[in-house]
C-alpha positions, 0 to 999 in steps of 0.5 A, a space after each residue: 500500500 502506497 504512503 504519502 506524508 505531507 509535512 508542515 501543512 496548513 490544513 483547511 479541513 473543509 468543515 468550516 473550522 479554523 486552519 491548523 498546522 499539521 502533518 498528514 499521512 495518506 495510506 492507499 486511498 484514505 487519510 490515515 493520520 493527522 498529527 497537529 503541532 507537537 505530534 509526530 507521525 512515524 512513516 519510514 516508507 512514506 514518500 515525504 512532501 515537505 510543504 513549507 506551510 502551504 495549504 492542504 485542503 479537500 479537492 473542490 466539488 462542483 454541484 452543477 457540472 456540464 462536462 459535455 457542454 463544449 463552451 457553445 454559444 447557444 443551446 442549439 449548438 450543444 449537439 452539433 458535433 458527431 457523437 464520437 467527437 462529442 465524447 472525446 471533447 467531454 473527456 478533455 473537459 474531465 481532465 481539465 477540471 481535475 487540473 483545476 482542482 475539482 476532484 468531484 463533479 455532480 452533473 447538472 445534465 448530459 448534452 446527449 444520452 449516456 455521455 455522462 455514463 460513459 465518461 464516469 465509467 471510463 474515469 472509474 476504470 482508470 482509462 481517462 483522468 477526471 473527477 469522481 462523477 455523478 452521471 445525469 440524464 439529458 434535461 427532461 422538459 415538456 413541449 414549450 418548456 425550457 430546453 425545447 429547442 425543436 431539434 430532434 437531437 437537442 440537449 433536452 428530451 421533450 416529454 409530455 405526461 407522467 407515463 412518458 416521464 416514467 418510461 424515460 426515467 426507467 430507460 435512463 436507470 437501465 443505462 446506469 445514470 445516477 441523476 434524473 434531471 427535470 425542468 419544471 419551470 420555463 421562461 415566461 412572457 411579457 416585459 418582466 425579464 424574471 417572469 417564469 412559468 411552471 411548465 411541468 405538472 405535479 403528476 409529471 414531477 411525482 412520476 419522476 420522483 417515484 421512479 427515483 425512489 424505486 431505483 435509488 436515483 437522485 432527482 435534480 431540477 431546474 426550478 426558477 419559479 416559486 411554484 416549481 421550487 415548491 412542487 419539487 419539494 413536495 415530491 422529493 426532489 433533492 437538488 434545486 437549481 436556481 430557485 430564482 423566484 423562491 417566495 417566503 413559503 418556498 424559503 420556509 419549505 427549503 429550511 424545513 427540508 434543510 437536512 434532505 435538500 441541496 440548493 445550487 443557485 448556478 449564478 455563473 451564467 448571469 455573472 459572466 454575461 454581465 462581465 465577460 460576454 463582450 470579450 468572448 464576442 457574445 452580444 448581450 441585449 438590454 433585456 438579457 442584461 436586465 434579467 442578469 442584473 435582477 437575477 443576481 440581486 434577487 438570488 444574492 439576497 435569498 441565498 444569503 438568507 438560506 445560508 443563515 437558515 442552515 440550508 446547504 447552498 453549493 457552488 456550481 455555475 452552469 459552466 460550459 458556454 462560450 462566455 462561461 467556459 470550463 476552467 473558471 469554476 472556482 470563481 463561484 467560491 469568490 462569488 459566494 463571498 462577494 455576493 452572498 455574504 459567505 466567509 471564505 471558510 464557509 465558501 470552501 465548506 460549501 465546495 467541499 464538505 457539503 459537496 461530499 454529502 451531495 455526492 453521497 459520501 458525507 464524512 468521507 468525501 470533501 474533508 481532511 479527516 482521518 478515514 476520509 478519502 484522500 482527495 486533496 489540494 496542496 495550495 501555494 498561498 492561503 485561500 482563506 485570506 484570498 479565495 481568488 487564488 483557487 481560480 489559478 491552477 498554477 497555485 496547485 502544487 499538488 492534486 491528489 485524487 483517491 490517494 494518487 497524485 494527478 499532479 505530483 509536487 515537482 520538487 521538495 518545496 522547502 529545499 527549493 526555497 532554501 536553495 533560492 535563499 
């Protein structure tokens, strides 16, 4: 069994606790021992990584990933490649995200049937590098709902009636997905840029959740309207994306189910639309700009309130579009601090410990603790003092997943510093 001993690290354990100096021993795929200052670890056969005070933290977890979204400019462009090329490009994204410090990803949907499943299984088999992945279906919407692009091979599957949703979920379960993704809400009409309709029926949402309970799957939902959020909570949806127009009743229901549900506001798209779209050559109309501004304002207020109520609010910003490309995912943590009032430690916890619970491994994934999986980042600098350094992959001195280095320390950091002096 391989052993790695990290010495002289500043541990950010992912639980929200204050960082502490320690040595950390990894045996096989798990963290075997943590020795705080004054304690020692005897591990004569271990590979020693002298960290010289660098931060050691859990690998980050994205709660709304779209690895098969290939930085397209529009929804219609998401499936223009051949299926074969699409799979290869998705594999590249998986490697990229691991290089950016994301050791786990919870899919917000697959652009095509079974791409997530194929990539997940290839990662698990060791055929390609990538994060741990929970695989999702394509988005399941209704006629006229969000995602109904009119394309036969579109990124969403259009279904109508509970039996159609039930059959689609059974087929997806047979194919091996982990997550059923539904779209209960859809953009409304009229001058209000945030107007939203609730497109799916109660019976359709219930049908999906019933199959999920029978087959041991998770249901996630694109739920912007207040009624969509409440419909999801009434029927057992566990992951609520956006919750843009959640009213007081919806916020109360989320609080009541805070031990069962997760909320990911997915603010990457509107945030980037206002700040970065022009630099990527993407036009932004007055209507789209107004929608983004109002969405950021409203969601910032409600996510801060949900955090105060003990609801687990997680980062995951809908990356995979031209103006919001893969690789910028850690920007979500800075947004949580800037917009939602999270402390840096709270933002890191949202992306680590709470993400581990979302992945189905509470207490074993997303923390630096004895017995936990060794998914670890060795960071040059202090992300508690400056959360933005997590956006720079060059600041990752080492990236470890499941006890194996994806990025090995290039040299003994203490020796290099001594030589430089």
